py3Dmol code that shows the C-alpha trace and the ligand (Angstrom):
import py3Dmol

protein = """\
ATOM      1  CA  MET A   1      75.798  24.378  -4.418  1.00  0.00           C
ATOM      2  CA  PRO A   2      72.350  23.099  -5.438  1.00  0.00           C
ATOM      3  CA  GLU A   3      70.658  25.661  -3.138  1.00  0.00           C
ATOM      4  CA  GLU A   4      72.308  28.611  -4.870  1.00  0.00           C
ATOM      5  CA  GLY A   5      71.455  27.116  -8.290  1.00  0.00           C
ATOM      6  CA  ALA A   6      67.822  26.622  -7.237  1.00  0.00           C
ATOM      7  CA  ARG A   7      67.633  30.250  -6.083  1.00  0.00           C
ATOM      8  CA  ARG A   8      69.020  31.523  -9.378  1.00  0.00           C
ATOM      9  CA  LEU A   9      66.644  29.291 -11.329  1.00  0.00           C
ATOM     10  CA  ALA A  10      63.696  30.499  -9.230  1.00  0.00           C
ATOM     11  CA  ALA A  11      64.686  34.112  -9.957  1.00  0.00           C
ATOM     12  CA  LEU A  12      64.737  33.463 -13.718  1.00  0.00           C
ATOM     13  CA  LEU A  13      61.418  31.621 -13.537  1.00  0.00           C
ATOM     14  CA  GLY A  14      59.975  34.416 -11.418  1.00  0.00           C
ATOM     15  CA  ALA A  15      60.867  36.974 -14.077  1.00  0.00           C
ATOM     16  CA  ALA A  16      59.566  34.832 -16.950  1.00  0.00           C
ATOM     17  CA  GLU A  17      56.068  35.114 -18.349  1.00  0.00           C
ATOM     18  CA  ARG A  18      56.117  32.491 -21.118  1.00  0.00           C
ATOM     19  CA  ALA A  19      58.683  29.804 -20.426  1.00  0.00           C
ATOM     20  CA  VAL A  20      59.194  26.637 -22.446  1.00  0.00           C
ATOM     21  CA  VAL A  21      60.567  23.454 -20.884  1.00  0.00           C
ATOM     22  CA  PHE A  22      62.513  21.164 -23.233  1.00  0.00           C
ATOM     23  CA  THR A  23      63.082  17.666 -21.885  1.00  0.00           C
ATOM     24  CA  GLY A  24      65.218  14.688 -22.846  1.00  0.00           C
ATOM     25  CA  ALA A  25      65.818  11.196 -21.551  1.00  0.00           C
ATOM     26  CA  GLY A  26      67.529  12.607 -18.425  1.00  0.00           C
ATOM     27  CA  ILE A  27      64.247  13.717 -16.856  1.00  0.00           C
ATOM     28  CA  SER A  28      63.013  10.115 -16.866  1.00  0.00           C
ATOM     29  CA  THR A  29      66.059   8.337 -15.406  1.00  0.00           C
ATOM     30  CA  GLU A  30      64.690   9.056 -11.919  1.00  0.00           C
ATOM     31  CA  SER A  31      61.600   7.058 -13.009  1.00  0.00           C
ATOM     32  CA  GLY A  32      63.801   4.052 -13.821  1.00  0.00           C
ATOM     33  CA  ILE A  33      64.041   4.509 -17.616  1.00  0.00           C
ATOM     34  CA  PRO A  34      67.721   4.613 -18.627  1.00  0.00           C
ATOM     35  CA  ASP A  35      68.893   7.340 -20.996  1.00  0.00           C
ATOM     36  CA  PHE A  36      70.875   6.657 -24.169  1.00  0.00           C
ATOM     37  CA  ARG A  37      74.173   8.374 -23.665  1.00  0.00           C
ATOM     38  CA  SER A  38      75.091   8.155 -19.984  1.00  0.00           C
ATOM     39  CA  PRO A  39      77.608   5.435 -19.117  1.00  0.00           C
ATOM     40  CA  GLY A  40      75.551   2.223 -19.066  1.00  0.00           C
ATOM     41  CA  GLY A  41      72.849   3.900 -21.214  1.00  0.00           C
ATOM     42  CA  ILE A  42      70.888   1.922 -23.808  1.00  0.00           C
ATOM     43  CA  TRP A  43      73.250   2.694 -26.702  1.00  0.00           C
ATOM     44  CA  THR A  44      76.267   1.383 -24.915  1.00  0.00           C
ATOM     45  CA  LYS A  45      74.440  -1.979 -25.215  1.00  0.00           C
ATOM     46  CA  MET A  46      72.751  -1.960 -28.662  1.00  0.00           C
ATOM     47  CA  SER A  47      72.657   0.257 -31.724  1.00  0.00           C
ATOM     48  CA  PRO A  48      69.311   1.694 -32.872  1.00  0.00           C
ATOM     49  CA  ILE A  49      67.359   0.240 -35.802  1.00  0.00           C
ATOM     50  CA  ASP A  50      67.162   2.674 -38.695  1.00  0.00           C
ATOM     51  CA  PHE A  51      63.695   3.359 -40.141  1.00  0.00           C
ATOM     52  CA  ARG A  52      64.794   2.250 -43.634  1.00  0.00           C
ATOM     53  CA  ASP A  53      65.909  -1.113 -42.257  1.00  0.00           C
ATOM     54  CA  PHE A  54      62.607  -1.497 -40.366  1.00  0.00           C
ATOM     55  CA  VAL A  55      60.642  -0.910 -43.569  1.00  0.00           C
ATOM     56  CA  ALA A  56      62.887  -3.080 -45.763  1.00  0.00           C
ATOM     57  CA  SER A  57      63.253  -6.190 -43.617  1.00  0.00           C
ATOM     58  CA  SER A  58      60.759  -8.381 -41.778  1.00  0.00           C
ATOM     59  CA  GLU A  59      63.658  -9.707 -39.658  1.00  0.00           C
ATOM     60  CA  MET A  60      64.464  -6.147 -38.544  1.00  0.00           C
ATOM     61  CA  ARG A  61      60.809  -5.564 -37.699  1.00  0.00           C
ATOM     62  CA  LYS A  62      60.811  -8.718 -35.565  1.00  0.00           C
ATOM     63  CA  GLU A  63      63.973  -7.519 -33.829  1.00  0.00           C
ATOM     64  CA  ALA A  64      62.413  -4.082 -33.230  1.00  0.00           C
ATOM     65  CA  TRP A  65      59.316  -5.675 -31.689  1.00  0.00           C
ATOM     66  CA  ARG A  66      61.402  -8.097 -29.584  1.00  0.00           C
ATOM     67  CA  ARG A  67      63.282  -5.119 -28.130  1.00  0.00           C
ATOM     68  CA  ARG A  68      60.101  -3.129 -27.592  1.00  0.00           C
ATOM     69  CA  PHE A  69      58.283  -5.925 -25.756  1.00  0.00           C
ATOM     70  CA  ALA A  70      61.403  -6.671 -23.673  1.00  0.00           C
ATOM     71  CA  MET A  71      61.198  -3.058 -22.460  1.00  0.00           C
ATOM     72  CA  GLU A  72      57.472  -3.146 -21.736  1.00  0.00           C
ATOM     73  CA  ASP A  73      57.786  -3.788 -18.018  1.00  0.00           C
ATOM     74  CA  MET A  74      60.090  -0.771 -17.766  1.00  0.00           C
ATOM     75  CA  PHE A  75      57.933   1.596 -19.861  1.00  0.00           C
ATOM     76  CA  GLY A  76      54.595   0.256 -18.672  1.00  0.00           C
ATOM     77  CA  GLY A  77      55.599   0.370 -15.006  1.00  0.00           C
ATOM     78  CA  ALA A  78      57.301   3.794 -14.977  1.00  0.00           C
ATOM     79  CA  ARG A  79      55.661   6.610 -13.040  1.00  0.00           C
ATOM     80  CA  PRO A  80      56.319  10.368 -13.226  1.00  0.00           C
ATOM     81  CA  ASN A  81      59.015  11.552 -10.794  1.00  0.00           C
ATOM     82  CA  ALA A  82      59.635  14.808  -8.937  1.00  0.00           C
ATOM     83  CA  GLY A  83      60.989  16.426 -12.114  1.00  0.00           C
ATOM     84  CA  HIS A  84      57.867  15.681 -14.184  1.00  0.00           C
ATOM     85  CA  LEU A  85      55.644  16.810 -11.305  1.00  0.00           C
ATOM     86  CA  ALA A  86      57.562  20.087 -10.926  1.00  0.00           C
ATOM     87  CA  VAL A  87      57.201  20.779 -14.656  1.00  0.00           C
ATOM     88  CA  ALA A  88      53.453  20.063 -14.440  1.00  0.00           C
ATOM     89  CA  GLU A  89      53.206  22.466 -11.497  1.00  0.00           C
ATOM     90  CA  LEU A  90      55.000  25.203 -13.497  1.00  0.00           C
ATOM     91  CA  VAL A  91      52.440  24.746 -16.288  1.00  0.00           C
ATOM     92  CA  LYS A  92      49.599  24.841 -13.765  1.00  0.00           C
ATOM     93  CA  ARG A  93      50.931  28.097 -12.281  1.00  0.00           C
ATOM     94  CA  GLY A  94      50.995  29.637 -15.758  1.00  0.00           C
ATOM     95  CA  LYS A  95      54.776  30.022 -15.877  1.00  0.00           C
ATOM     96  CA  VAL A  96      55.284  27.456 -18.618  1.00  0.00           C
ATOM     97  CA  GLY A  97      53.146  27.381 -21.750  1.00  0.00           C
ATOM     98  CA  HIS A  98      54.515  24.299 -23.497  1.00  0.00           C
ATOM     99  CA  VAL A  99      56.730  21.329 -22.832  1.00  0.00           C
ATOM    100  CA  ILE A 100      58.728  20.207 -25.846  1.00  0.00           C
ATOM    101  CA  THR A 101      59.973  16.685 -25.258  1.00  0.00           C
ATOM    102  CA  GLN A 102      62.273  14.262 -27.024  1.00  0.00           C
ATOM    103  CA  ASN A 103      60.940  11.544 -24.762  1.00  0.00           C
ATOM    104  CA  ILE A 104      58.677   8.777 -25.939  1.00  0.00           C
ATOM    105  CA  ASP A 105      57.543   7.538 -22.524  1.00  0.00           C
ATOM    106  CA  ASN A 106      54.289   9.522 -22.000  1.00  0.00           C
ATOM    107  CA  LEU A 107      55.394  10.504 -18.469  1.00  0.00           C
ATOM    108  CA  HIS A 108      54.607  14.214 -18.945  1.00  0.00           C
ATOM    109  CA  GLN A 109      51.006  13.347 -19.792  1.00  0.00           C
ATOM    110  CA  ASP A 110      50.958  10.840 -16.895  1.00  0.00           C
ATOM    111  CA  SER A 111      52.047  13.658 -14.560  1.00  0.00           C
ATOM    112  CA  GLY A 112      48.782  15.469 -15.288  1.00  0.00           C
ATOM    113  CA  LEU A 113      49.839  17.766 -18.139  1.00  0.00           C
ATOM    114  CA  PRO A 114      47.065  18.289 -20.692  1.00  0.00           C
ATOM    115  CA  ALA A 115      48.073  16.570 -23.956  1.00  0.00           C
ATOM    116  CA  ASP A 116      47.903  19.853 -25.893  1.00  0.00           C
ATOM    117  CA  ARG A 117      50.697  21.313 -23.726  1.00  0.00           C
ATOM    118  CA  VAL A 118      53.107  18.495 -24.590  1.00  0.00           C
ATOM    119  CA  ILE A 119      54.884  18.581 -27.961  1.00  0.00           C
ATOM    120  CA  GLU A 120      56.393  15.161 -28.687  1.00  0.00           C
ATOM    121  CA  LEU A 121      59.201  15.574 -31.211  1.00  0.00           C
ATOM    122  CA  HIS A 122      60.090  11.876 -31.326  1.00  0.00           C
ATOM    123  CA  GLY A 123      56.617  10.416 -30.889  1.00  0.00           C
ATOM    124  CA  ASN A 124      55.407   7.979 -28.247  1.00  0.00           C
ATOM    125  CA  THR A 125      56.284   4.343 -27.621  1.00  0.00           C
ATOM    126  CA  ARG A 126      53.290   3.588 -25.411  1.00  0.00           C
ATOM    127  CA  TYR A 127      51.193   2.773 -28.484  1.00  0.00           C
ATOM    128  CA  ALA A 128      51.702   1.863 -32.143  1.00  0.00           C
ATOM    129  CA  LYS A 129      50.394   3.183 -35.437  1.00  0.00           C
ATOM    130  CA  CYS A 130      49.980   2.000 -39.002  1.00  0.00           C
ATOM    131  CA  LEU A 131      52.595   3.802 -41.090  1.00  0.00           C
ATOM    132  CA  ASP A 132      50.091   4.180 -43.959  1.00  0.00           C
ATOM    133  CA  CYS A 133      46.634   4.908 -42.544  1.00  0.00           C
ATOM    134  CA  GLY A 134      47.595   6.018 -39.006  1.00  0.00           C
ATOM    135  CA  THR A 135      45.239   3.589 -37.193  1.00  0.00           C
ATOM    136  CA  ARG A 136      46.242   3.239 -33.543  1.00  0.00           C
ATOM    137  CA  PHE A 137      47.145  -0.152 -32.010  1.00  0.00           C
ATOM    138  CA  GLU A 138      47.762  -0.997 -28.354  1.00  0.00           C
ATOM    139  CA  ILE A 139      51.074  -2.532 -27.304  1.00  0.00           C
ATOM    140  CA  ALA A 140      49.479  -5.238 -25.118  1.00  0.00           C
ATOM    141  CA  SER A 141      47.445  -6.781 -27.943  1.00  0.00           C
ATOM    142  CA  LEU A 142      50.376  -6.618 -30.385  1.00  0.00           C
ATOM    143  CA  ARG A 143      52.515  -8.372 -27.795  1.00  0.00           C
ATOM    144  CA  THR A 144      49.978 -11.187 -27.401  1.00  0.00           C
ATOM    145  CA  GLN A 145      49.948 -11.590 -31.183  1.00  0.00           C
ATOM    146  CA  PHE A 146      53.767 -11.548 -31.385  1.00  0.00           C
ATOM    147  CA  GLU A 147      54.187 -14.068 -28.604  1.00  0.00           C
ATOM    148  CA  ALA A 148      51.662 -16.424 -30.248  1.00  0.00           C
ATOM    149  CA  GLY A 149      52.813 -16.108 -33.866  1.00  0.00           C
ATOM    150  CA  GLY A 150      56.339 -14.662 -33.788  1.00  0.00           C
ATOM    151  CA  ALA A 151      55.424 -11.507 -35.731  1.00  0.00           C
ATOM    152  CA  VAL A 152      53.166  -8.466 -35.740  1.00  0.00           C
ATOM    153  CA  ALA A 153      50.765  -8.677 -38.681  1.00  0.00           C
ATOM    154  CA  ASP A 154      50.358  -5.777 -41.082  1.00  0.00           C
ATOM    155  CA  CYS A 155      47.397  -3.423 -40.795  1.00  0.00           C
ATOM    156  CA  ASP A 156      44.163  -4.307 -42.635  1.00  0.00           C
ATOM    157  CA  CYS A 157      45.052  -1.557 -45.125  1.00  0.00           C
ATOM    158  CA  GLY A 158      48.319  -3.356 -45.892  1.00  0.00           C
ATOM    159  CA  GLY A 159      50.541  -0.823 -44.096  1.00  0.00           C
ATOM    160  CA  LEU A 160      53.294  -1.725 -41.629  1.00  0.00           C
ATOM    161  CA  ILE A 161      52.617  -1.297 -37.921  1.00  0.00           C
ATOM    162  CA  LYS A 162      55.328   0.424 -35.855  1.00  0.00           C
ATOM    163  CA  THR A 163      55.533   2.006 -32.427  1.00  0.00           C
ATOM    164  CA  ALA A 164      54.389   5.630 -32.722  1.00  0.00           C
ATOM    165  CA  THR A 165      57.979   6.838 -32.375  1.00  0.00           C
ATOM    166  CA  ILE A 166      60.279   8.646 -34.792  1.00  0.00           C
ATOM    167  CA  SER A 167      63.278   6.443 -35.586  1.00  0.00           C
ATOM    168  CA  PHE A 168      66.569   7.513 -37.081  1.00  0.00           C
ATOM    169  CA  GLY A 169      66.037   7.813 -40.830  1.00  0.00           C
ATOM    170  CA  GLN A 170      62.339   8.680 -40.386  1.00  0.00           C
ATOM    171  CA  ALA A 171      60.916  12.131 -41.180  1.00  0.00           C
ATOM    172  CA  MET A 172      60.271  14.434 -38.219  1.00  0.00           C
ATOM    173  CA  PRO A 173      56.566  15.047 -37.517  1.00  0.00           C
ATOM    174  CA  GLU A 174      55.657  18.243 -39.364  1.00  0.00           C
ATOM    175  CA  ASP A 175      52.944  19.542 -37.070  1.00  0.00           C
ATOM    176  CA  GLU A 176      55.007  19.001 -33.894  1.00  0.00           C
ATOM    177  CA  MET A 177      58.047  20.695 -35.428  1.00  0.00           C
ATOM    178  CA  LEU A 178      55.946  23.732 -36.369  1.00  0.00           C
ATOM    179  CA  ARG A 179      54.352  23.907 -32.910  1.00  0.00           C
ATOM    180  CA  ALA A 180      57.746  23.538 -31.226  1.00  0.00           C
ATOM    181  CA  GLU A 181      59.211  26.305 -33.353  1.00  0.00           C
ATOM    182  CA  ALA A 182      56.294  28.634 -32.607  1.00  0.00           C
ATOM    183  CA  ALA A 183      56.549  27.978 -28.849  1.00  0.00           C
ATOM    184  CA  THR A 184      60.326  28.489 -28.957  1.00  0.00           C
ATOM    185  CA  LEU A 185      60.038  31.811 -30.788  1.00  0.00           C
ATOM    186  CA  ASP A 186      57.314  32.969 -28.409  1.00  0.00           C
ATOM    187  CA  CYS A 187      59.091  32.166 -25.125  1.00  0.00           C
ATOM    188  CA  ASP A 188      61.119  34.442 -22.846  1.00  0.00           C
ATOM    189  CA  LEU A 189      62.828  31.575 -20.985  1.00  0.00           C
ATOM    190  CA  PHE A 190      63.893  28.229 -22.456  1.00  0.00           C
ATOM    191  CA  LEU A 191      64.676  25.576 -19.884  1.00  0.00           C
ATOM    192  CA  VAL A 192      66.460  22.399 -20.971  1.00  0.00           C
ATOM    193  CA  ALA A 193      66.141  19.461 -18.564  1.00  0.00           C
ATOM    194  CA  GLY A 194      68.043  16.232 -19.167  1.00  0.00           C
ATOM    195  CA  SER A 195      69.246  16.309 -22.748  1.00  0.00           C
ATOM    196  CA  SER A 196      72.744  15.786 -24.094  1.00  0.00           C
ATOM    197  CA  LEU A 197      71.679  18.178 -26.909  1.00  0.00           C
ATOM    198  CA  VAL A 198      73.283  16.134 -29.655  1.00  0.00           C
ATOM    199  CA  VAL A 199      70.179  14.809 -31.483  1.00  0.00           C
ATOM    200  CA  TYR A 200      69.207  17.254 -34.259  1.00  0.00           C
ATOM    201  CA  PRO A 201      66.952  18.871 -35.312  1.00  0.00           C
ATOM    202  CA  ALA A 202      65.548  18.773 -31.755  1.00  0.00           C
ATOM    203  CA  ALA A 203      68.779  20.146 -30.269  1.00  0.00           C
ATOM    204  CA  GLY A 204      68.454  23.245 -32.460  1.00  0.00           C
ATOM    205  CA  PHE A 205      65.606  24.703 -30.386  1.00  0.00           C
ATOM    206  CA  PRO A 206      67.629  25.985 -27.373  1.00  0.00           C
ATOM    207  CA  LEU A 207      69.876  28.143 -29.549  1.00  0.00           C
ATOM    208  CA  LEU A 208      66.910  29.312 -31.628  1.00  0.00           C
ATOM    209  CA  ALA A 209      65.314  30.566 -28.401  1.00  0.00           C
ATOM    210  CA  LYS A 210      68.552  32.187 -27.247  1.00  0.00           C
ATOM    211  CA  ARG A 211      69.129  33.944 -30.571  1.00  0.00           C
ATOM    212  CA  ASN A 212      65.546  35.212 -30.389  1.00  0.00           C
ATOM    213  CA  GLY A 213      66.217  36.926 -27.057  1.00  0.00           C
ATOM    214  CA  ALA A 214      65.041  34.323 -24.516  1.00  0.00           C
ATOM    215  CA  LYS A 215      67.077  33.391 -21.461  1.00  0.00           C
ATOM    216  CA  LEU A 216      68.522  29.876 -21.672  1.00  0.00           C
ATOM    217  CA  VAL A 217      68.860  27.501 -18.721  1.00  0.00           C
ATOM    218  CA  ILE A 218      70.402  24.026 -19.027  1.00  0.00           C
ATOM    219  CA  ILE A 219      69.932  21.428 -16.277  1.00  0.00           C
ATOM    220  CA  ASN A 220      71.950  18.328 -17.093  1.00  0.00           C
ATOM    221  CA  ARG A 221      74.163  15.993 -15.087  1.00  0.00           C
ATOM    222  CA  GLU A 222      76.945  16.242 -17.661  1.00  0.00           C
ATOM    223  CA  PRO A 223      78.179  19.252 -19.631  1.00  0.00           C
ATOM    224  CA  THR A 224      76.673  19.872 -23.095  1.00  0.00           C
ATOM    225  CA  GLU A 225      78.115  21.687 -26.091  1.00  0.00           C
ATOM    226  CA  GLN A 226      75.533  24.423 -25.590  1.00  0.00           C
ATOM    227  CA  ASP A 227      76.528  25.229 -21.994  1.00  0.00           C
ATOM    228  CA  PRO A 228      78.648  28.230 -23.086  1.00  0.00           C
ATOM    229  CA  TYR A 229      75.534  29.917 -24.530  1.00  0.00           C
ATOM    230  CA  ALA A 230      73.357  29.436 -21.457  1.00  0.00           C
ATOM    231  CA  ASP A 231      72.538  32.100 -18.874  1.00  0.00           C
ATOM    232  CA  LEU A 232      72.487  29.417 -16.191  1.00  0.00           C
ATOM    233  CA  VAL A 233      73.913  25.877 -16.221  1.00  0.00           C
ATOM    234  CA  LEU A 234      73.071  23.447 -13.430  1.00  0.00           C
ATOM    235  CA  HIS A 235      74.803  20.068 -13.239  1.00  0.00           C
ATOM    236  CA  HIS A 236      72.409  18.685 -10.647  1.00  0.00           C
ATOM    237  CA  PRO A 237      69.731  15.950 -10.584  1.00  0.00           C
ATOM    238  CA  ILE A 238      66.618  17.376 -12.266  1.00  0.00           C
ATOM    239  CA  GLY A 239      64.049  16.281  -9.678  1.00  0.00           C
ATOM    240  CA  THR A 240      66.031  17.801  -6.824  1.00  0.00           C
ATOM    241  CA  ILE A 241      66.809  21.120  -8.488  1.00  0.00           C
ATOM    242  CA  LEU A 242      63.355  21.725  -9.989  1.00  0.00           C
ATOM    243  CA  SER A 243      61.572  20.891  -6.729  1.00  0.00           C
ATOM    244  CA  ALA A 244      63.917  23.203  -4.821  1.00  0.00           C
ATOM    245  CA  ALA A 245      63.380  26.023  -7.345  1.00  0.00           C
ATOM    246  CA  LEU A 246      59.600  25.607  -7.022  1.00  0.00           C
ATOM    247  CA  ARG A 247      59.840  26.022  -3.256  1.00  0.00           C
ATOM    248  CA  GLU A 248      61.706  29.335  -3.793  1.00  0.00           C
ATOM    249  CA  LEU A 249      59.201  30.613  -6.331  1.00  0.00           C
TER     250      LEU A 249
END
"""
ligand_1 = """\
44
NAD
P 70.570 11.429 -23.910
O 70.548 10.040 -23.400
O 71.401 11.738 -25.094
O 71.031 12.426 -22.756
C 70.442 12.414 -21.492
C 71.216 13.389 -20.625
O 70.556 13.466 -19.374
C 72.646 12.950 -20.366
O 73.539 13.941 -20.803
C 72.706 12.767 -18.823
O 73.883 13.316 -18.275
C 71.502 13.540 -18.348
N 70.861 12.988 -17.147
C 70.491 11.702 -16.927
N 69.838 11.595 -15.761
C 69.814 12.847 -15.216
C 69.272 13.387 -14.023
N 68.602 12.623 -13.144
N 69.432 14.712 -13.788
C 70.103 15.500 -14.690
N 70.611 15.040 -15.825
C 70.456 13.734 -16.106
O 69.058 11.842 -24.119
P 68.365 12.822 -25.177
O 69.144 14.077 -25.318
O 66.945 12.883 -24.775
O 68.484 12.040 -26.559
C 68.213 10.685 -26.636
C 67.113 10.291 -27.597
O 66.634 9.050 -27.131
C 65.940 11.204 -27.590
O 65.657 11.472 -28.885
C 64.784 10.418 -26.982
O 63.725 10.377 -27.912
C 65.264 8.997 -26.850
N 65.117 8.382 -25.502
C 63.967 8.568 -24.796
C 63.828 7.987 -23.539
C 62.542 8.230 -22.795
O 61.509 8.467 -23.417
N 62.544 8.208 -21.467
C 64.847 7.220 -22.989
C 66.019 7.024 -23.742
C 66.130 7.626 -25.004
"""
view = py3Dmol.view(width=600, height=400)
view.addModel(protein, "pdb")
view.setStyle({"model": 0}, {"cartoon": {"style": "trace"}})
view.addModel(ligand_1, "xyz")
view.setStyle({"model": 1}, {"stick": {}})
view.zoomTo()
view.show()
């Protein structure tokens, strides 16, 4: 029963003073961005490009950019949904201090969350960066260049330009990992929303919180391997359940 689940979630949120919300691709499916691992998800169609292949091969870089620009209408047109808005409201009410996200779609920031409350573990695909000097580049101008010349030129410093995401084979961002760990160890409630919890090291945070004494809630359409450790597991759509819990709070 979603109503009973929402009541139990509201009770846990009511008792919490410093909650952390941890989001994955599942919170953005209601905004029209498919996840990776659901049936029909992106990886049932194509395998990801490893960072080492991106760096080693100009053909791989072209393929990575082709895929990125093909997804631009989806990423560029997506708007925050009820789940993102509920999370933003929980931050506004002081219940949630930080949102740790595996998502790269910028929808938490678009929902009104201040950037310093969002910890992006896997970066952001809404812009690009030089891998050497860190200069920021906008997707629209890179696309124009790619469509005219068939490639994205290197940065003036000679470095490769890549979406500001963390690919497989690429080092995790140090500062974000440290901030995520600090928030996890400081929280009294850790709420997972829409992650299959199989991508490490990100998927290590829920159990770190639990071992440190926090309550653990998992909202996910499908079961995860960490469900047995959770104080509450809700297999309901995120937007529906979070909005209902907010109304009970
Ligand atoms: P995942 O695809 O492995 O898992 C998503 C989970 O969300 C699934 O288990 C699915 O059952 C659940 N789900 C989907 N829609 C839901 C809904 N409306 N309500 C409740 N549950 C729902 O995603 P992941 O764990 O985030 O790992 C995938 C990796 O891919 C991440 O590292 C992320 O960076 C990246 N990714 C990001 C986006 C994005 O930014 N929107 C999209 C796809 C993949």
